[in-house]
Wavefront OBJ file of the C-alpha trace (Angstrom):
o trace
v 56.484 21.488 174.176
v 55.565 24.995 173.275
v 57.390 26.893 170.484
v 59.811 29.636 171.363
v 58.989 33.088 170.206
v 61.076 34.436 167.365
v 62.398 37.219 169.672
v 63.475 34.624 172.355
v 65.236 32.560 169.657
v 67.063 35.719 168.455
v 68.125 36.499 171.983
v 69.404 33.018 172.561
v 71.414 33.081 169.314
v 72.944 36.409 170.348
v 73.888 34.900 173.745
v 75.540 31.912 172.158
v 77.498 33.988 169.709
v 78.897 36.182 172.539
v 82.347 35.594 173.757
v 83.055 34.295 177.227
v 83.101 37.164 179.748
v 81.157 39.469 177.492
v 78.294 41.497 179.088
v 75.061 41.419 177.231
v 71.825 43.371 177.734
v 68.514 42.292 176.373
v 65.328 44.489 176.322
v 61.859 43.121 175.646
v 58.453 42.164 176.815
v 58.176 40.894 180.429
v 57.340 37.341 179.307
v 60.200 37.094 176.846
v 62.677 38.474 179.351
v 61.432 36.058 182.044
v 61.589 33.100 179.743
v 65.152 34.066 178.648
v 66.134 34.393 182.323
v 64.852 30.956 183.120
v 66.807 29.391 180.169
v 70.012 31.225 181.065
v 69.799 30.313 184.701
v 69.320 26.655 183.693
v 72.687 27.131 181.824
v 74.297 28.360 185.073
v 74.413 32.017 184.069
v 73.917 34.809 186.619
v 71.213 37.190 185.334
v 69.723 40.411 186.546
v 66.313 41.695 185.552
v 65.141 45.201 185.952
v 62.050 47.190 184.958
v 62.165 50.823 183.985
v 59.023 52.647 183.000
v 57.314 49.493 181.879
v 60.299 48.209 179.832
v 62.132 45.104 180.919
v 65.907 44.524 180.749
v 68.013 41.489 181.395
v 71.732 41.723 182.019
v 74.058 38.764 181.829
v 77.868 38.186 181.673
v 78.458 35.032 179.690
v 80.497 32.456 181.618
v 81.236 28.792 181.229
v 78.683 26.554 183.030
l 1 2 3 4 5 6 7 8 9 10 11 12 13 14 15 16 17 18 19 20 21 22 23 24 25 26 27 28 29 30 31 32 33 34 35 36 37 38 39 40 41 42 43 44 45 46 47 48 49 50 51 52 53 54 55 56 57 58 59 60 61 62 63 64 65
């Protein structure tokens, strides 16, 4: 299994610290955002990804799986 990038680990920690119903936005490199999206979708979270001027953003509202 490959190692998680430090940034991806930080984003996951932030997600797990968030309260239920809280909206969170993450910004980062495309690969990190896509990996985070995959993990959050596996946890039954609804995510949205958008790209603006070469920057990638992921939006999620934390909910119980």
